[in-house]
C-alpha positions in Angstrom: 108.5 53.7 -63.3 107.4 57.3 -63.0 104.5 58.7 -60.9 102.5 61.6 -62.3 99.4 63.4 -60.9 96.7 63.8 -63.5 93.7 65.9 -62.5 94.4 65.1 -58.9 94.8 61.3 -59.4 98.1 59.6 -59.1 99.1 57.6 -62.3 102.1 55.4 -63.0 103.9 55.0 -66.3 106.8 52.7 -67.1 108.9 55.6 -68.5 109.0 59.4 -69.2 106.4 60.1 -71.8 105.1 63.0 -73.9 101.9 64.8 -73.2 100.5 63.4 -76.5 101.3 59.8 -75.5 99.8 60.3 -72.0 96.6 61.8 -73.5 96.4 58.9 -75.9 96.9 56.3 -73.1 94.1 57.9 -71.1 91.7 58.2 -74.0 91.6 61.9 -74.5 91.2 63.6 -77.9 94.0 66.1 -78.0 92.0 68.5 -80.3 89.4 69.1 -77.7 91.5 69.7 -74.5 93.9 72.1 -72.9 96.8 71.0 -70.7 99.1 72.4 -68.1 102.2 70.8 -66.6 103.1 72.0 -63.1 100.8 75.0 -63.6 102.3 76.1 -66.9 100.0 76.0 -70.0 101.4 73.9 -72.8 100.2 74.7 -76.4 98.7 71.8 -78.3 101.5 72.1 -80.9 104.0 71.2 -78.2 102.2 68.0 -76.9 104.4 65.7 -79.0 107.7 67.3 -77.7 106.8 68.1 -74.1 107.7 65.3 -71.7 106.0 64.5 -68.4 108.5 63.5 -65.8 108.4 61.8 -62.5 106.6 63.9 -59.9 105.0 66.3 -62.4 101.4 67.4 -62.0 99.3 67.5 -65.2 95.9 69.3 -65.4 93.7 68.4 -68.4 90.8 70.6 -69.1 88.0 70.0 -71.6 85.9 72.9 -72.9 82.3 73.0 -71.6 79.6 73.8 -74.1 76.2 75.2 -73.4 74.6 78.5 -72.7 
């Protein structure tokens, strides 16, 4: 079991997972968000290959539209 903080909320997963898998589990559409792990921006093209590990902090940001 790993514990990860996502946007300030503690989440638990059964194993180390990729950002893409985590986003899918939480219902996010990866095309419309930006992500950072431990304060480091992760390009979308790396979501499948970047793992989230026990103790990591993930920030997920969705663009805001309007004017």
